[in-house]
Gaussian input, Z-matrix of N, CA and C with variables (Angstrom, degrees):
# hf/3-21g

backbone

0 1
 N
 C     1     B1
 C     2     B2     1     A1
 N     3     B3     2     A2     1     D1
 C     4     B4     3     A3     2     D2
 C     5     B5     4     A4     3     D3
 N     6     B6     5     A5     4     D4
 C     7     B7     6     A6     5     D5
 C     8     B8     7     A7     6     D6
 N     9     B9     8     A8     7     D7
 C    10    B10     9     A9     8     D8
 C    11    B11    10    A10     9     D9
 N    12    B12    11    A11    10    D10
 C    13    B13    12    A12    11    D11
 C    14    B14    13    A13    12    D12
 N    15    B15    14    A14    13    D13
 C    16    B16    15    A15    14    D14
 C    17    B17    16    A16    15    D15
 N    18    B18    17    A17    16    D16
 C    19    B19    18    A18    17    D17
 C    20    B20    19    A19    18    D18
 N    21    B21    20    A20    19    D19
 C    22    B22    21    A21    20    D20
 C    23    B23    22    A22    21    D21
 N    24    B24    23    A23    22    D22
 C    25    B25    24    A24    23    D23
 C    26    B26    25    A25    24    D24
 N    27    B27    26    A26    25    D25
 C    28    B28    27    A27    26    D26
 C    29    B29    28    A28    27    D27
 N    30    B30    29    A29    28    D28
 C    31    B31    30    A30    29    D29
 C    32    B32    31    A31    30    D30
 N    33    B33    32    A32    31    D31
 C    34    B34    33    A33    32    D32
 C    35    B35    34    A34    33    D33
 N    36    B36    35    A35    34    D34
 C    37    B37    36    A36    35    D35
 C    38    B38    37    A37    36    D36
 N    39    B39    38    A38    37    D37
 C    40    B40    39    A39    38    D38
 C    41    B41    40    A40    39    D39
 N    42    B42    41    A41    40    D40
 C    43    B43    42    A42    41    D41
 C    44    B44    43    A43    42    D42
 N    45    B45    44    A44    43    D43
 C    46    B46    45    A45    44    D44
 C    47    B47    46    A46    45    D45
 N    48    B48    47    A47    46    D46
 C    49    B49    48    A48    47    D47
 C    50    B50    49    A49    48    D48
 N    51    B51    50    A50    49    D49
 C    52    B52    51    A51    50    D50
 C    53    B53    52    A52    51    D51
 N    54    B54    53    A53    52    D52
 C    55    B55    54    A54    53    D53
 C    56    B56    55    A55    54    D54
 N    57    B57    56    A56    55    D55
 C    58    B58    57    A57    56    D56
 C    59    B59    58    A58    57    D57
 N    60    B60    59    A59    58    D58
 C    61    B61    60    A60    59    D59
 C    62    B62    61    A61    60    D60
 N    63    B63    62    A62    61    D61
 C    64    B64    63    A63    62    D62
 C    65    B65    64    A64    63    D63
 N    66    B66    65    A65    64    D64
 C    67    B67    66    A66    65    D65
 C    68    B68    67    A67    66    D66
 N    69    B69    68    A68    67    D67
 C    70    B70    69    A69    68    D68
 C    71    B71    70    A70    69    D69
 N    72    B72    71    A71    70    D70
 C    73    B73    72    A72    71    D71
 C    74    B74    73    A73    72    D72
 N    75    B75    74    A74    73    D73
 C    76    B76    75    A75    74    D74
 C    77    B77    76    A76    75    D75
 N    78    B78    77    A77    76    D76
 C    79    B79    78    A78    77    D77
 C    80    B80    79    A79    78    D78
 N    81    B81    80    A80    79    D79
 C    82    B82    81    A81    80    D80
 C    83    B83    82    A82    81    D81
 N    84    B84    83    A83    82    D82
 C    85    B85    84    A84    83    D83
 C    86    B86    85    A85    84    D84
 N    87    B87    86    A86    85    D85
 C    88    B88    87    A87    86    D86
 C    89    B89    88    A88    87    D87
 N    90    B90    89    A89    88    D88
 C    91    B91    90    A90    89    D89
 C    92    B92    91    A91    90    D90
 N    93    B93    92    A92    91    D91
 C    94    B94    93    A93    92    D92
 C    95    B95    94    A94    93    D93
 N    96    B96    95    A95    94    D94
 C    97    B97    96    A96    95    D95
 C    98    B98    97    A97    96    D96
 N    99    B99    98    A98    97    D97
 C   100   B100    99    A99    98    D98
 C   101   B101   100   A100    99    D99
 N   102   B102   101   A101   100   D100
 C   103   B103   102   A102   101   D101
 C   104   B104   103   A103   102   D102
 N   105   B105   104   A104   103   D103
 C   106   B106   105   A105   104   D104
 C   107   B107   106   A106   105   D105
 N   108   B108   107   A107   106   D106
 C   109   B109   108   A108   107   D107
 C   110   B110   109   A109   108   D108
 N   111   B111   110   A110   109   D109
 C   112   B112   111   A111   110   D110
 C   113   B113   112   A112   111   D111
 N   114   B114   113   A113   112   D112
 C   115   B115   114   A114   113   D113
 C   116   B116   115   A115   114   D114
 N   117   B117   116   A116   115   D115
 C   118   B118   117   A117   116   D116
 C   119   B119   118   A118   117   D117
 N   120   B120   119   A119   118   D118
 C   121   B121   120   A120   119   D119
 C   122   B122   121   A121   120   D120
 N   123   B123   122   A122   121   D121
 C   124   B124   123   A123   122   D122
 C   125   B125   124   A124   123   D123
 N   126   B126   125   A125   124   D124
 C   127   B127   126   A126   125   D125
 C   128   B128   127   A127   126   D126
 N   129   B129   128   A128   127   D127
 C   130   B130   129   A129   128   D128
 C   131   B131   130   A130   129   D129
 N   132   B132   131   A131   130   D130
 C   133   B133   132   A132   131   D131
 C   134   B134   133   A133   132   D132
 N   135   B135   134   A134   133   D133
 C   136   B136   135   A135   134   D134
 C   137   B137   136   A136   135   D135
 N   138   B138   137   A137   136   D136
 C   139   B139   138   A138   137   D137
 C   140   B140   139   A139   138   D138
 N   141   B141   140   A140   139   D139
 C   142   B142   141   A141   140   D140
 C   143   B143   142   A142   141   D141
 N   144   B144   143   A143   142   D142
 C   145   B145   144   A144   143   D143
 C   146   B146   145   A145   144   D144
 N   147   B147   146   A146   145   D145
 C   148   B148   147   A147   146   D146
 C   149   B149   148   A148   147   D147
 N   150   B150   149   A149   148   D148
 C   151   B151   150   A150   149   D149
 C   152   B152   151   A151   150   D150
 N   153   B153   152   A152   151   D151
 C   154   B154   153   A153   152   D152
 C   155   B155   154   A154   153   D153

   B1=1.4652
   B2=1.5250
   B3=1.3038
   B4=1.4550
   B5=1.5310
   B6=1.2998
   B7=1.4700
   B8=1.5208
   B9=1.3223
   B10=1.4626
   B11=1.5219
   B12=1.3196
   B13=1.4584
   B14=1.5243
   B15=1.3201
   B16=1.4616
   B17=1.5227
   B18=1.3128
   B19=1.4669
   B20=1.5283
   B21=1.3224
   B22=1.4669
   B23=1.5318
   B24=1.3353
   B25=1.4644
   B26=1.5307
   B27=1.3229
   B28=1.4657
   B29=1.5299
   B30=1.3257
   B31=1.4691
   B32=1.5235
   B33=1.3234
   B34=1.4660
   B35=1.5333
   B36=1.3390
   B37=1.4677
   B38=1.5257
   B39=1.3285
   B40=1.4632
   B41=1.5184
   B42=1.3284
   B43=1.4703
   B44=1.5261
   B45=1.3299
   B46=1.4544
   B47=1.5252
   B48=1.3194
   B49=1.4635
   B50=1.5253
   B51=1.3103
   B52=1.4654
   B53=1.5227
   B54=1.3193
   B55=1.4629
   B56=1.5231
   B57=1.3309
   B58=1.4555
   B59=1.5262
   B60=1.3216
   B61=1.4717
   B62=1.5224
   B63=1.3267
   B64=1.4733
   B65=1.5290
   B66=1.3307
   B67=1.4735
   B68=1.5263
   B69=1.3217
   B70=1.4563
   B71=1.5323
   B72=1.3249
   B73=1.4645
   B74=1.5252
   B75=1.3213
   B76=1.4636
   B77=1.5244
   B78=1.3291
   B79=1.4651
   B80=1.5307
   B81=1.3315
   B82=1.4592
   B83=1.5159
   B84=1.3151
   B85=1.4659
   B86=1.5366
   B87=1.3330
   B88=1.4630
   B89=1.5238
   B90=1.3426
   B91=1.4621
   B92=1.5248
   B93=1.3311
   B94=1.4609
   B95=1.5193
   B96=1.3293
   B97=1.4602
   B98=1.5246
   B99=1.3115
   B100=1.4547
   B101=1.5224
   B102=1.3273
   B103=1.4624
   B104=1.5284
   B105=1.3256
   B106=1.4699
   B107=1.5153
   B108=1.3305
   B109=1.4695
   B110=1.5233
   B111=1.3190
   B112=1.4696
   B113=1.5218
   B114=1.3245
   B115=1.4613
   B116=1.5196
   B117=1.3272
   B118=1.4555
   B119=1.5230
   B120=1.3219
   B121=1.4505
   B122=1.5304
   B123=1.3451
   B124=1.4707
   B125=1.5246
   B126=1.3221
   B127=1.4692
   B128=1.5251
   B129=1.3448
   B130=1.4638
   B131=1.5294
   B132=1.3286
   B133=1.4627
   B134=1.5145
   B135=1.3186
   B136=1.4658
   B137=1.5299
   B138=1.3385
   B139=1.4717
   B140=1.5163
   B141=1.3300
   B142=1.4586
   B143=1.5256
   B144=1.3233
   B145=1.4622
   B146=1.5397
   B147=1.3282
   B148=1.4548
   B149=1.5315
   B150=1.3322
   B151=1.4662
   B152=1.5185
   B153=1.3371
   B154=1.4628
   B155=1.5113
   A1=110.04
   A2=115.24
   A3=122.69
   A4=111.47
   A5=116.25
   A6=122.40
   A7=109.53
   A8=116.04
   A9=121.34
   A10=108.30
   A11=115.02
   A12=121.74
   A13=110.10
   A14=116.31
   A15=120.64
   A16=107.96
   A17=116.17
   A18=120.73
   A19=109.41
   A20=116.37
   A21=120.76
   A22=111.22
   A23=117.03
   A24=120.82
   A25=111.13
   A26=116.06
   A27=120.26
   A28=110.36
   A29=116.72
   A30=120.58
   A31=110.61
   A32=116.95
   A33=120.36
   A34=109.84
   A35=116.70
   A36=120.65
   A37=112.03
   A38=116.83
   A39=121.31
   A40=113.06
   A41=116.25
   A42=122.30
   A43=111.75
   A44=115.00
   A45=121.43
   A46=108.32
   A47=117.05
   A48=120.99
   A49=111.23
   A50=116.05
   A51=121.38
   A52=109.78
   A53=117.41
   A54=120.93
   A55=110.90
   A56=117.08
   A57=120.56
   A58=110.53
   A59=117.45
   A60=121.21
   A61=109.52
   A62=117.31
   A63=120.62
   A64=111.10
   A65=117.79
   A66=121.21
   A67=110.45
   A68=116.56
   A69=121.38
   A70=110.80
   A71=116.76
   A72=120.93
   A73=109.76
   A74=117.35
   A75=121.43
   A76=112.27
   A77=117.08
   A78=120.23
   A79=111.97
   A80=116.98
   A81=120.74
   A82=113.22
   A83=115.77
   A84=121.11
   A85=111.28
   A86=116.18
   A87=122.21
   A88=108.31
   A89=117.95
   A90=119.69
   A91=111.10
   A92=116.09
   A93=121.11
   A94=109.68
   A95=114.69
   A96=122.03
   A97=107.55
   A98=115.90
   A99=119.89
   A100=109.16
   A101=116.32
   A102=122.96
   A103=106.00
   A104=115.35
   A105=118.44
   A106=108.81
   A107=115.39
   A108=119.83
   A109=112.81
   A110=116.80
   A111=121.64
   A112=111.94
   A113=116.04
   A114=121.99
   A115=109.39
   A116=116.23
   A117=122.53
   A118=107.90
   A119=115.21
   A120=121.09
   A121=107.58
   A122=117.61
   A123=119.41
   A124=110.93
   A125=116.30
   A126=121.12
   A127=110.84
   A128=116.75
   A129=120.04
   A130=110.80
   A131=116.33
   A132=120.58
   A133=111.48
   A134=116.03
   A135=121.04
   A136=109.97
   A137=116.49
   A138=120.87
   A139=110.84
   A140=116.88
   A141=121.10
   A142=110.32
   A143=116.75
   A144=120.88
   A145=110.86
   A146=116.38
   A147=120.35
   A148=112.78
   A149=116.87
   A150=120.41
   A151=112.83
   A152=117.72
   A153=120.23
   A154=111.22
   D1=140.24
   D2=-176.49
   D3=-81.02
   D4=149.35
   D5=178.09
   D6=-74.53
   D7=140.12
   D8=173.81
   D9=-126.65
   D10=150.81
   D11=-178.30
   D12=-116.22
   D13=146.49
   D14=172.26
   D15=-79.65
   D16=169.90
   D17=176.99
   D18=-59.14
   D19=-42.19
   D20=-179.15
   D21=-63.53
   D22=-44.55
   D23=179.58
   D24=-64.09
   D25=-41.55
   D26=178.87
   D27=-63.74
   D28=-39.23
   D29=179.42
   D30=-62.68
   D31=-40.89
   D32=178.69
   D33=-65.50
   D34=-45.10
   D35=-179.24
   D36=-62.34
   D37=-40.04
   D38=-178.00
   D39=-90.80
   D40=0.30
   D41=179.11
   D42=55.27
   D43=51.64
   D44=178.35
   D45=-141.39
   D46=-171.07
   D47=-178.25
   D48=-94.78
   D49=160.82
   D50=175.47
   D51=-62.37
   D52=-37.58
   D53=179.38
   D54=-62.32
   D55=-40.59
   D56=179.59
   D57=-66.38
   D58=-39.16
   D59=177.15
   D60=-61.17
   D61=-44.05
   D62=178.99
   D63=-62.55
   D64=-39.65
   D65=177.39
   D66=-63.07
   D67=-40.52
   D68=179.79
   D69=-65.90
   D70=-36.57
   D71=176.88
   D72=-67.09
   D73=-46.86
   D74=-178.71
   D75=-62.66
   D76=-34.84
   D77=-179.10
   D78=-80.22
   D79=-10.81
   D80=-178.71
   D81=87.74
   D82=1.77
   D83=-179.21
   D84=-68.95
   D85=-31.87
   D86=-179.30
   D87=-123.01
   D88=116.63
   D89=-178.99
   D90=-68.32
   D91=137.57
   D92=-179.55
   D93=-155.38
   D94=163.01
   D95=179.60
   D96=-125.59
   D97=136.57
   D98=178.33
   D99=-89.32
   D100=124.47
   D101=178.11
   D102=-117.12
   D103=104.54
   D104=-173.54
   D105=66.51
   D106=-121.99
   D107=178.52
   D108=-98.23
   D109=-3.83
   D110=-174.43
   D111=-106.55
   D112=147.56
   D113=174.88
   D114=-92.04
   D115=143.54
   D116=174.01
   D117=-127.05
   D118=134.91
   D119=-178.25
   D120=-110.21
   D121=115.81
   D122=178.11
   D123=-65.34
   D124=147.26
   D125=179.56
   D126=-57.44
   D127=-37.85
   D128=179.31
   D129=-62.22
   D130=-40.69
   D131=179.32
   D132=-64.07
   D133=-39.38
   D134=178.62
   D135=-65.86
   D136=-41.50
   D137=178.36
   D138=-62.25
   D139=-45.22
   D140=179.15
   D141=-60.66
   D142=-44.35
   D143=179.21
   D144=-59.63
   D145=-43.40
   D146=-177.64
   D147=-68.45
   D148=-26.09
   D149=-179.33
   D150=-81.98
   D151=-16.03
   D152=-177.45
   D153=-91.82

């Protein structure tokens, strides 16, 4: 099973705010999946984002 990150974890990794991570998800810049009311960012999606 692949690792997934919460919005908070992704914000810490990318050294930004949770609000900025949510904006990036909404714009499609950062791939994510909604689980219930929470967003989850797959590790692969984070890697792809960092390479671009």
